N, C-alpha and C positions, 0 to 999 in steps of 0.2 A: 239295692244298696242306695243309699242315703247320697246327696250332693259330699254334707259335712264329711261320712264315712268316705265317698270316691274323694274328698279333696286329700284327707287327714293320709290315707292309702299312698295319695301321687305325695307328697312331701315326703312322706318313708321314702318310698323308691328314690328319689330325689339328692336323701340323705345319706342312702343306702351309695349310691353313686357316689356321692363325693369324699365318700368314706375309703374309697377304691385305693389300695394302696396303703393303706398309713396303716402302723404299729401301734398306736394309740387314739382314744378315742376325742378326737381335737375339735369334733367340728361343733360349733355353735347354734344357738337357734338362728342369731342376725345374718349367719354366713349361706341359711337357706335363701334369703328374700330375695339375692341376686341369679341365686341357683333356680329358683321355680319360678321367679317371675311374681311371688305371689306377697302384698300387703305383710309389712311386719307383722302389726297388728292383729290378722286375720291369725299367723304363723303362731303369735305368742298364746293366742284363744284355744290353736289345740296343743299346742305345746305350754305350759303356764310355767313350768322349771325348765332346766336343762335336761334336770333329769326325767323327766318325762321323756323329752328326745330319746333317750339314751334306751330307754327302757322300751319306745318306741319302733325302732329299732330291732330293737330283742325281739319283741315279741312277732315280728315281721318274718324275724328270721326263726324261730319254733315252728312258725305255721306252715312257711315252707318245706320247714323237714317233715312236721307229722303231715301234711299233704303228697309229699314225695315215698314216708312211710304206709299210707295206704295202697297208694301205688305198687309199693313193691312187693305187695302182699299178691298183686295180683301175676306178676311177675316168677317168682320163685315158691315155690313148692314146699322143696326143704327149710326147716328153720333157721338153721347155722348159717347157712348160704342167704336166708334173707337177711338177717345180722350183718352177716359181712358184707355183701353186695351194698345195700344202705347205707351204709358209711363209709366205702369207698365212693358211691355217689357225692354223698356229701363231702368230702375233701378232692374231690373231682372238682365239683361245684364252687368252693371257697378257692381252687387253685386259677382255674378258668377266667373266672370272673375276677379275680382280684380282690375279693371282699373282706372286707375287716372281720378278723378271726374277733368275733361275738362276744364266746367263751374268755377272751381276755378280760373282761370284767363282768361278765355277768354271769350266773344269778348271783346279784348285791343286794344284801338286807336293807344295807343303809341308803341305796341308793332306791331300794322301794319304799321305804320309809318317807323319802321326799316326795312322792308322786301324789295324781291326782286318781284318786279311788278309782276313777274309770281304764287308767291305764295301768295300774296295778293289778286289777281283777284280770284285766284281756291278759297280764303278761301270764299272770298266774294257771289262766288255763290252758295257754297256749303250752307251757312248757309243764304244766304238772301231767297233760293230756300225752306228750310226747315222751318224759321221764318215764311215764306209765305204761307207752307202748314199744321201749326198751325193754323193760326189766319183765314188762309179761312175755315178749321174746325169749330174754334168758333165761327164764322159768323153762318155755316151751325145749327151749335147745337140752336142756336137762339142769339142775340146781348138779354143784357139785360143794360136798362138805369140805370144810378147811377155811375158808375164806369166804369174805363178804364180795363176791366175783364182781355184781354190779359197778359196786363202787371201787374196785380194782379196774373196771375196763372202764367206766367216767372218768377217773383220774389219766386212763391213757388216754383216750380218747382227746380232751383238754390237749395235753402233754404233746400230745401226734401231731395234731392243727396246730398248736403256734411252731412248734419246730418246724413244720414242713412248710409255713408260710415266711418265715425266720430264713431258712438257707433257701429259700426261692428253689423249692422243688418242681420242677414240671405237671401240670397237670395230664399229661399224655404218658408218663414211665410207668409201663404194665409194671417193672420190679418194683417200684413203691407200695402199687396197691398189693401186692403178694404178700410182701413183707410185712405191711400194715393186716393185712387177714391173718397173716399166721401167729403174729405177737396176739390178738387176740383172742383168736383160737386157741391161743397157750393159757391167756390171762382167766379165758372163759371156762379151764381145764377141761379141755374137749383134744387135747393133743391126740387122742389116740380117733377123733373124725377128721373124713377125706375133706378138704377143703379145696375151690379151683384151683389147676396149677396155671403157670403162668402166663402158657399159651391163652387160657382162658381167658384171661384182662386183656393179653392183646387185644380177641374176638371184641369182648365187652365195648373196649374205648375205640374200635374200628367202629361196631354198631353204633356207640353215642354218638362218633361225627357224620356217620352218613344218614342219621336223623335229623341232626342238625343243619345240613347241606338241604339236605330235600327239604326241612321248613321252612 
């Protein structure tokens, strides 16, 4: 990774930290000067417009989700379980770290039209790969005729992420993940398939806590 890439990654991490707990993307490039201890000119070179900053944060989000998606492929053999547990992990990640829910504003064609080509391409690659992973997994679970299942699921995921954030849900609530997974399986048209029970989510959460404590 070049110095430029390392610095941009650092600035994006700082931006994500600054946005914790926020319900709107009210961070500006100028705010990063004090938070990052990097000069205004350097920050503006990395993010020529405010839209570039938004898109860079969104790109980092989808890269993180995609990395987790590939990791989940090694954890879960069953396609439905993998899909459900992956999105439970994403929900937990947002709640645990009080992240800004990027689906509040992205994808956004108007914002993408304002950014530099490099930032637009980086976002489109990360977002496109993640959406494709989801579509492929939904297809692998089994397509059910009658509705656009991928669209139904995408809309539900966005709404659930925002609602859980707005209502202050706790990241360690096993019943929330069970209900979330139940709703997803129904929308996917697989009410006949068994999903992890609530005790499984209790164990899953405990395992994540143990891993974090051991790190």
